[in-house]
N, C-alpha and C positions, 0 to 999 in steps of 0.2 A: 504494500500500500504506500502510495506516495503522499508526501506532505502537500497541502494546498499551495498554490502559487502565492508568492508574497504580495501583499497589498501595498500600493504606493501611498505614502504619506506626503501630502503637499504642504508647502510653507503657508499657503493661503488658509489652510485648515488648522494651523497651529493655534493652540490656546494654552496659556500658562496653567500649570497644574493647580488644582484646587487646594492642595495641601503641600507643605514642605516637611522634610524630615531632617532635623538638626543632627541627631546622633542615632546610631544603631549599635546595640550591644549584642553580639552573636555568641552563643555558646553551642558548639557543635560536638556531639558525642558520636563516635563511630563504633558500631558493633559488627558482628559477623554478617548479619543479614539486613541491616538497615542503619540509618543514622537518625539521631534526634537533633533537631535544630530549635533552640530557644532564641527568640529575637525580642529585644525590647527597643521600641522606637520612640523617640521624643518627637512628637508631631505637632504642627500648628497650621492653621489656615493661612493660605497665601494671600497677603493683602492686595496683590496685583491681579489675582485671578478674577475672571468674569464668571458670572453664573449665579446660581442660587446660594445665598449666604449661609444657609443651613444644610448644605449638601452633605450627603453621607460620605464616609471615607471608603474609597474603593482601592483595593490593593491587588496587584497582579500576582498570579500563582499558576504553576503548571506541574501536574503530577505530584501534588502535595497532599498528605493526609493530615487534616487538622486534628490536633489533640486537644488544645485549649486556646482560649482567647480571653484576655482581661484588659479592662480599661481603668487606668489609674489604680491598679491593684485589686480591682473587683472583678471576679469571674463573671463573664457575660452569660446570660441565659440564651438558649437557642433562638428565641424570638427577637433578640437584639442584634443579630447579624445573619447574613446569608452566605452560604458557600456554594459556588459554582465551579465547574472544572477549571476555569481560568481566572477566578476572582474570589476575593473575600470582601464583602461589603459590611461595614459596621454602620448601622442605621442612624443613631443619634449620638453625635460626638460634640464636645465643647470646642472652643476656639483653639485651645492648647491642651495637650494631654499626653500621657504615656500609654502606649499600646504594647502588650506583651502577648506573643503567640508562641505556641509550641507545635511543631509539625514533625511528621515522620516521613522520611524519604528513603528510597532504595537505590543508592549509588551503584550497586552491583547490577541492577537491571537498566540503568540509564545508558542507552546506546546513542543518544542525541549528541553526546560530547559537549553538552552545555549544562551549566549548574555544577553540582558535585557528582562526579562519576568515578567508577573504579576501573582499573585496568589490571593486568597481571603484575605490574610493577608498583602499584600503590593507588592512592586516591588523588584526584586532581580537580581543579575548578576552572570553569570558563564562564565568566559573568557578562562579557560583552558580546554582542549586543543582545539584550533581553534574556540573558542566561541566569541572572540572579533570581528571577521568579521561580526557578527550579530548585532553589535552596530554601527560600522562605517567602512569605508574603511581603510585598514591597511595592512602592510606586516605581516600577521598573522602566524609567525613561531617563535619558542623559541629562536633562535639566533639573533633576532632583538629586542634589548633591548632599551627602551626609558625612559625618565623621564616624568611622567604624572602629570598634574594638572587637577583637575576635579571640575567643578561647577555643582551642581544639583539644578534645579528649579522645584517647584510644588506648587499646591494649599495647603495652610497651613492647612486647615481643613481636606482635604482628606489625606494628607501626612504630619503629624505633625513632623515626625522624618526623616531627610535626612542624611544618613551616607555614607561615602566612606572610603575604606581602606586607611591607610597612616596617615600622620601627619596633623591634622587640621590647616589650615591657618586662616580661618575666618568662622563665622557663624552668622546668623541673618535673618531678613526678612524685606521686604519692603511692604508697603500697596499696594494693587493692583492699577494699573494705568488704566485709561480708554482704552488705546490702547493695553494693555497687558493682558494676561490671567495669573492668578495664582500669588502666592507670590514668591519672588525671594530671592536667596542667593547672596551675593556679589560675584564678580568674584574671583576665587581662593579658593573655599570652602574647598578643601582638595587636597593633593598631592598623587595620586595613581590611578591606574585603578579602575573603578567601580567594 
């Protein structure tokens, strides 16, 4: 089965995004058959955006399994958001807020070579263009810039080297705990998108 032909996006159709993301804190845990991605976004309405002032937040996503979503620390009920194959929409949001999501992805089954994918030599990411939506829900367009902090967690024997673009903040490991799988890097392992 072939992917549909790309759709042209014309400059005359450009509109500023309704929301901006100032920071995104990623915590990625890699397991044998899946990865868990927790993302915390600091979001605010874009003062230059045209449109409905109380518009819902719409985030792009592709092949993500939503585990949870919280707004300003409060878990949202199913009626407060909608999940579609390519989008997460949070219906009523304030002008500035923190959105926390947790998703499950399967890098071992990702053959699109976009987002987080596995190969025989390890795990890799490709976020440009529109690949970040395969890692977590996000406003995945080039004019939404954010400061990233990324922590990667994995079993030390299977993944002895965990790297992320950007300036390393910390590195190390913790011995496995009975309730947790894998070895862990401390929070703030690097500052940049994976």
